[in-house]
FISENU-435706 format. One line per field, with one value per residue (C-alpha): chain; x, y, z. Coordinates in Angstrom, 1 decimal, padded with zeros to 4 digits. Layout:
BEGIN
unit A / ...
X X / ...
Y Y / ...
Z Z / ...
***
This chain:
BEGIN
unit A / A / A / A / A / A / A / A / A / A / A / A / A / A / A / A / A / A / A / A / A / A / A / A / A / A / A / A / A / A / A / A / A / A / A / A / A / A / A / A / A / A / A / A / A / A / A / A / A / A / A / A / A / A / A / A / A / A / A / A / A / A / A / A / A / A / A / A / A / A / A / A / A / A / A / A / A / A / A / A / A / A / A / A / A / A / A / A / A / A / A / A / A / A / A / A / A / A / A / A / A / A / A / A / A / A / A / A / A / A / A / A / A / A / A / A / A / A / A / A / A / A / A / A / A / A / A / A / A / A / A / A / A / A / A / A / A / A / A / A / A / A / A / A / A / A / A / A / A / A / A / A / A / A / A / A / A / A / A / A / A / A / A / A / A / A / A / A / A / A / A / A / A / A / A / A / A / A / A / A / A / A / A / A / A / A / A / A / A / A / A / A / A / A / A / A / A / A / A / A / A / A / A / A / A / A / A / A / A / A / A / A / A / A / A / A / A / A / A / A / A / A / A / A / A / A / A / A / A / A / A / A / A / A / A / A / A / A / A / A / A / A / A / A / A / A / A / A / A / A / A / A / A / A / A / A / A / A / A / A / A / A / A / A / A / A / A / A / A / A / A / A / A / A / A / A / A / A / A / A / A / A / A / A / A / A / A / A / A / A / A / A / A / A / A / A / A / A / A / A / A / A / A / A / A / A / A / A / A / A / A / A / A / A / A / A / A / A / A / A / A / A / A / A / A / A / A / A / A / A / A / A / A / A / A / A / A / A / A / A / A / A
X -029.1 / -025.6 / -024.3 / -025.8 / -024.4 / -020.9 / -020.9 / -022.4 / -019.8 / -017.0 / -018.2 / -018.7 / -016.7 / -019.6 / -021.8 / -024.8 / -028.3 / -031.7 / -032.8 / -029.8 / -030.4 / -034.1 / -033.2 / -030.2 / -030.5 / -033.5 / -035.0 / -038.8 / -038.6 / -039.6 / -036.9 / -038.5 / -038.1 / -034.6 / -033.8 / -035.0 / -032.8 / -029.8 / -030.4 / -030.5 / -027.2 / -025.7 / -026.7 / -025.1 / -021.8 / -021.9 / -022.5 / -021.5 / -022.8 / -020.1 / -022.6 / -026.2 / -027.4 / -025.2 / -025.7 / -023.8 / -020.5 / -019.5 / -017.3 / -014.4 / -016.9 / -019.1 / -016.2 / -015.2 / -018.7 / -018.8 / -015.5 / -016.2 / -019.8 / -021.4 / -019.2 / -018.9 / -015.3 / -014.7 / -012.1 / -009.4 / -010.3 / -008.6 / -006.5 / -005.4 / -004.5 / -002.5 / -000.6 / 000.3 / 001.4 / 003.5 / 005.2 / 006.4 / 007.4 / 009.6 / 011.7 / 015.4 / 018.2 / 019.3 / 016.2 / 014.5 / 011.5 / 010.1 / 010.0 / 008.6 / 005.9 / 005.0 / 004.8 / 002.5 / 000.1 / 000.0 / -000.9 / -003.6 / -005.3 / -004.7 / -003.2 / 000.1 / 001.5 / 003.7 / 006.0 / 007.8 / 010.8 / 011.1 / 012.3 / 016.1 / 016.5 / 014.1 / 015.7 / 017.6 / 021.1 / 022.1 / 025.7 / 028.0 / 031.0 / 033.6 / 035.3 / 038.4 / 037.7 / 040.8 / 043.8 / 041.7 / 038.2 / 035.9 / 032.5 / 030.2 / 027.6 / 024.8 / 022.5 / 019.3 / 017.1 / 014.4 / 016.6 / 017.3 / 020.9 / 022.5 / 025.7 / 027.8 / 031.3 / 033.4 / 036.8 / 039.1 / 042.7 / 042.8 / 044.5 / 042.8 / 044.2 / 042.7 / 039.3 / 039.3 / 039.8 / 037.1 / 034.6 / 035.3 / 034.7 / 031.6 / 030.0 / 029.8 / 028.0 / 025.7 / 023.5 / 020.0 / 020.3 / 018.4 / 020.4 / 019.1 / 020.4 / 023.8 / 024.2 / 024.0 / 026.1 / 029.0 / 029.0 / 029.1 / 031.9 / 034.0 / 033.9 / 035.4 / 039.1 / 039.5 / 038.4 / 040.4 / 043.6 / 042.9 / 043.5 / 041.6 / 038.6 / 038.5 / 038.7 / 036.0 / 033.5 / 034.3 / 033.6 / 030.6 / 029.2 / 029.8 / 028.1 / 025.1 / 024.8 / 024.8 / 022.1 / 019.9 / 020.1 / 018.9 / 015.5 / 012.6 / 012.9 / 009.8 / 009.2 / 006.4 / 005.4 / 002.8 / 002.7 / 001.8 / -001.5 / -002.6 / -002.2 / -004.6 / -007.4 / -010.0 / -009.6 / -006.1 / -006.9 / -006.6 / -003.3 / -004.0 / -004.9 / -002.0 / 000.4 / -001.0 / -000.6 / 003.1 / 003.6 / 002.0 / 004.1 / 007.2 / 006.2 / 007.7 / 008.1 / 004.4 / 003.5 / 005.5 / 003.8 / 000.4 / 001.3 / 002.6 / -001.0 / -001.7 / 001.0 / -001.4 / -004.4 / -004.6 / -006.2 / -005.6 / -006.5 / -007.6 / -006.7 / -009.1 / -009.4 / -009.2 / -007.9 / -004.5 / -004.4 / -003.3 / -001.7 / -003.3 / -005.8 / -008.3 / -008.5 / -006.3 / -006.8 / -004.1 / -004.9 / -002.2 / -001.7 / 001.3 / 003.5 / 005.4 / 008.8 / 009.4 / 005.7 / 006.0 / 004.6 / 007.8 / 006.8 / 003.8 / 002.3 / -000.4 / -001.8 / -002.4 / -005.4 / -008.2 / -010.8 / -013.1 / -011.5 / -013.0 / -012.4 / -014.3 / -011.8 / -008.6 / -008.6 / -008.5 / -005.9 / -003.6 / -004.1 / -003.5 / -000.2 / 000.9 / 000.2 / 002.2 / 005.1 / 005.0 / 005.0 / 007.9 / 010.0 / 009.2 / 010.2 / 013.4 / 014.4 / 013.2 / 015.8 / 018.6 / 020.8 / 021.1 / 024.7 / 026.8 / 028.9 / 032.5
Y 075.3 / 073.9 / 076.9 / 079.3 / 077.3 / 077.4 / 081.1 / 082.1 / 080.1 / 081.5 / 085.0 / 084.6 / 081.7 / 080.7 / 077.6 / 078.3 / 077.9 / 077.6 / 081.0 / 082.7 / 081.0 / 081.9 / 085.6 / 085.8 / 083.2 / 084.7 / 081.2 / 081.1 / 078.4 / 078.3 / 077.7 / 074.2 / 073.3 / 074.6 / 072.5 / 069.4 / 070.0 / 070.7 / 067.5 / 065.6 / 067.3 / 066.3 / 062.6 / 062.8 / 064.0 / 067.6 / 069.2 / 068.5 / 069.9 / 070.8 / 070.9 / 069.7 / 073.2 / 074.9 / 075.4 / 073.4 / 073.8 / 072.5 / 069.4 / 068.9 / 067.1 / 070.2 / 072.4 / 070.1 / 070.1 / 073.9 / 074.4 / 071.9 / 072.7 / 075.5 / 078.5 / 081.4 / 082.6 / 086.3 / 087.8 / 089.9 / 093.6 / 096.3 / 097.2 / 093.6 / 093.1 / 096.3 / 095.2 / 091.9 / 093.6 / 096.3 / 093.7 / 091.5 / 094.4 / 095.8 / 092.7 / 093.2 / 090.6 / 088.9 / 089.8 / 087.0 / 086.6 / 083.7 / 085.6 / 088.8 / 086.8 / 085.1 / 088.5 / 089.8 / 086.9 / 086.9 / 090.6 / 090.0 / 087.0 / 087.9 / 084.5 / 082.6 / 082.2 / 079.4 / 079.3 / 076.2 / 077.0 / 075.5 / 071.9 / 072.1 / 070.3 / 072.7 / 075.9 / 078.0 / 079.1 / 082.7 / 082.5 / 080.3 / 081.5 / 079.7 / 081.4 / 079.9 / 079.3 / 077.2 / 075.5 / 072.6 / 074.0 / 076.4 / 077.7 / 077.3 / 080.0 / 079.3 / 082.3 / 081.3 / 083.4 / 083.2 / 085.1 / 082.1 / 081.2 / 077.8 / 077.7 / 074.5 / 073.8 / 071.6 / 070.0 / 071.6 / 072.8 / 075.8 / 079.1 / 082.5 / 082.7 / 079.2 / 080.3 / 083.3 / 081.0 / 078.6 / 081.4 / 082.6 / 079.0 / 078.4 / 081.8 / 080.8 / 077.6 / 077.9 / 081.0 / 080.1 / 076.4 / 074.4 / 072.5 / 069.3 / 070.2 / 071.3 / 068.1 / 066.1 / 068.6 / 068.6 / 064.8 / 064.7 / 067.2 / 065.3 / 062.3 / 064.1 / 063.8 / 067.5 / 068.2 / 065.3 / 066.7 / 070.3 / 070.5 / 073.9 / 072.7 / 069.4 / 071.2 / 073.7 / 071.0 / 068.8 / 071.7 / 072.8 / 069.2 / 068.8 / 072.2 / 071.4 / 067.8 / 069.2 / 071.7 / 069.2 / 066.8 / 069.5 / 069.3 / 071.5 / 075.0 / 076.1 / 079.7 / 080.5 / 084.2 / 085.6 / 082.8 / 085.3 / 085.9 / 082.4 / 082.7 / 085.5 / 083.3 / 082.2 / 078.6 / 078.6 / 080.5 / 077.5 / 075.9 / 072.6 / 073.9 / 076.4 / 073.5 / 071.6 / 074.6 / 075.0 / 071.3 / 071.6 / 074.6 / 072.7 / 069.6 / 071.1 / 067.9 / 067.2 / 070.7 / 070.3 / 066.9 / 068.5 / 071.4 / 069.1 / 067.9 / 071.3 / 070.8 / 069.1 / 071.3 / 074.5 / 077.3 / 076.0 / 073.2 / 073.0 / 070.4 / 071.0 / 069.7 / 065.9 / 065.6 / 066.8 / 063.7 / 064.5 / 067.9 / 070.6 / 068.2 / 068.8 / 072.5 / 073.6 / 074.2 / 074.6 / 076.5 / 076.2 / 076.8 / 075.9 / 078.3 / 077.3 / 077.5 / 076.4 / 075.5 / 073.0 / 073.2 / 073.7 / 075.1 / 076.1 / 079.2 / 078.9 / 079.9 / 078.0 / 079.0 / 077.6 / 075.5 / 078.6 / 080.4 / 082.7 / 080.3 / 082.3 / 085.1 / 083.2 / 080.8 / 083.4 / 085.5 / 082.4 / 081.6 / 085.2 / 085.3 / 082.0 / 083.3 / 086.5 / 084.3 / 082.3 / 085.5 / 086.9 / 083.8 / 083.9 / 087.6 / 086.9 / 084.3 / 086.0 / 087.6 / 085.5 / 084.3 / 080.6 / 080.0 / 078.2 / 075.2 / 076.0
Z 078.3 / 078.4 / 076.3 / 078.9 / 081.8 / 080.3 / 079.4 / 082.8 / 084.7 / 082.6 / 083.3 / 087.1 / 088.3 / 090.5 / 090.3 / 088.1 / 089.5 / 087.8 / 089.0 / 087.5 / 084.2 / 084.3 / 084.7 / 082.3 / 079.6 / 077.9 / 077.7 / 078.1 / 080.8 / 084.4 / 087.1 / 087.7 / 084.0 / 084.0 / 087.1 / 085.3 / 082.3 / 084.5 / 086.3 / 082.9 / 081.9 / 085.2 / 084.6 / 081.1 / 082.6 / 081.4 / 084.7 / 088.3 / 091.6 / 094.1 / 097.0 / 097.2 / 097.9 / 095.2 / 091.5 / 088.9 / 087.1 / 083.7 / 083.5 / 081.0 / 078.8 / 078.7 / 077.8 / 075.0 / 073.5 / 073.9 / 072.2 / 069.4 / 068.6 / 070.6 / 070.8 / 068.3 / 068.0 / 068.2 / 065.9 / 067.6 / 067.9 / 065.9 / 068.9 / 069.5 / 065.8 / 065.9 / 069.1 / 067.4 / 064.2 / 066.0 / 068.2 / 065.4 / 063.2 / 066.0 / 066.6 / 065.9 / 065.2 / 068.4 / 070.3 / 072.3 / 070.0 / 072.0 / 075.3 / 073.8 / 072.0 / 075.3 / 077.0 / 074.2 / 074.3 / 078.1 / 078.1 / 075.5 / 077.2 / 080.8 / 081.6 / 081.3 / 077.8 / 076.5 / 073.5 / 072.3 / 070.2 / 066.7 / 066.8 / 066.8 / 063.4 / 061.7 / 063.0 / 060.5 / 061.4 / 060.9 / 062.2 / 064.2 / 066.1 / 068.2 / 071.2 / 072.8 / 076.5 / 077.3 / 075.7 / 074.5 / 074.6 / 072.6 / 073.2 / 070.1 / 069.8 / 067.3 / 066.5 / 064.8 / 062.5 / 065.2 / 067.6 / 069.8 / 070.7 / 071.4 / 073.4 / 073.6 / 074.9 / 072.6 / 072.9 / 070.3 / 070.1 / 067.8 / 067.5 / 067.1 / 063.5 / 062.8 / 064.2 / 061.8 / 058.9 / 060.2 / 060.6 / 057.0 / 055.7 / 057.6 / 056.9 / 053.3 / 054.2 / 057.2 / 056.7 / 055.7 / 056.2 / 058.9 / 061.6 / 060.1 / 056.7 / 058.1 / 060.0 / 056.8 / 054.8 / 057.3 / 057.4 / 053.6 / 053.4 / 055.9 / 053.6 / 050.7 / 049.8 / 049.4 / 053.0 / 054.4 / 052.9 / 054.0 / 057.8 / 058.2 / 056.2 / 058.1 / 061.5 / 060.4 / 059.4 / 062.4 / 064.7 / 062.8 / 062.8 / 066.5 / 067.3 / 065.2 / 066.6 / 070.1 / 069.2 / 067.4 / 070.3 / 072.8 / 074.3 / 073.2 / 074.6 / 076.4 / 077.6 / 080.0 / 080.6 / 082.9 / 085.5 / 088.2 / 086.4 / 087.1 / 090.8 / 090.8 / 089.4 / 092.0 / 091.0 / 092.5 / 095.7 / 098.1 / 098.9 / 097.3 / 093.9 / 094.0 / 094.7 / 091.8 / 089.6 / 090.6 / 089.9 / 086.5 / 085.4 / 086.5 / 084.4 / 081.2 / 079.3 / 079.9 / 078.7 / 075.6 / 074.8 / 075.2 / 073.1 / 070.5 / 070.0 / 068.3 / 065.7 / 063.2 / 063.9 / 061.9 / 063.8 / 067.2 / 069.6 / 073.2 / 075.9 / 078.7 / 082.3 / 082.6 / 079.0 / 080.4 / 082.6 / 086.2 / 085.1 / 087.2 / 088.9 / 086.1 / 086.7 / 083.7 / 080.0 / 077.4 / 074.1 / 071.5 / 067.8 / 065.6 / 063.7 / 060.6 / 058.9 / 055.4 / 055.2 / 058.0 / 061.5 / 063.6 / 067.0 / 069.1 / 070.8 / 073.4 / 076.8 / 080.0 / 082.2 / 084.2 / 082.5 / 083.0 / 080.0 / 077.5 / 074.6 / 071.9 / 072.5 / 073.4 / 070.5 / 067.8 / 069.7 / 070.0 / 066.3 / 065.2 / 067.2 / 065.7 / 062.2 / 063.0 / 064.2 / 060.9 / 058.9 / 061.0 / 060.4 / 056.6 / 056.5 / 058.4 / 055.9 / 052.8 / 050.5 / 051.9 / 049.1 / 049.0 / 050.0 / 047.4 / 048.4 / 048.9
***
């Protein structure tokens, strides 16, 4: 009975009554018997009745039970699999992979998509460049294999000729290493006598270390795509719920923390309704799945939508997109020659 209540509510968005269930559920029960079961489910905390004359709607507890034990996941269609495959095969160096992935997942699911960038220390560096922006200042540009770019202003007095030498030195070191590895490597190199007695090498590793340290210390980068689709949902028609939705989307640190819950759950995880605390006033659900780099969960892909979400379809789509991201990162890093220490 609870299964039919949830699926009917997801399909219509309307409170579910006993007559509707009697007609559509296929259960050989009278409306009176159904009403008794619905009443029992309400007492157990799985359903609530918005108005005394209305039908009932599932609670967060009902959605949790549905997700964990009742639903039957539906694999992505051939067309959806093709869209995911074609999108990730078309990415080019320097393209904003996070934003394009968010757009893809938003289009597939019909709701807002969220992508959390790899944790800074796990990101793999493709290239670092320094641009003079003043007599005593340079702009450090770090391009990651994922396509993301970190820009940081650093204090430094260097000439263009010195920058050319610095770039040549660092090119032999940085490519294919994570920011965390480079932070340790630069610190180690700066302790060596050879570097301390070579001004250009010392400057190169000092600048490289400063740029990496700034990037590692940065906050998680969160991209949200398709926000406008949420405002078209009936749950957010009234001003109060719309305001709570805007507040939830602005609470980026909270969103990242909730998405972090998916990092240890292979295949995806759902935070639904009240489980998200005060975020969205209990009307939101977050479906997320981790993607990996070097065999470790490093970032998250997911969607935000109303609790009335088609979980059997959305969960597999989120998981498939996360898997495609993992494979893309692996392909991007494959074949790179391990740089030798100079």
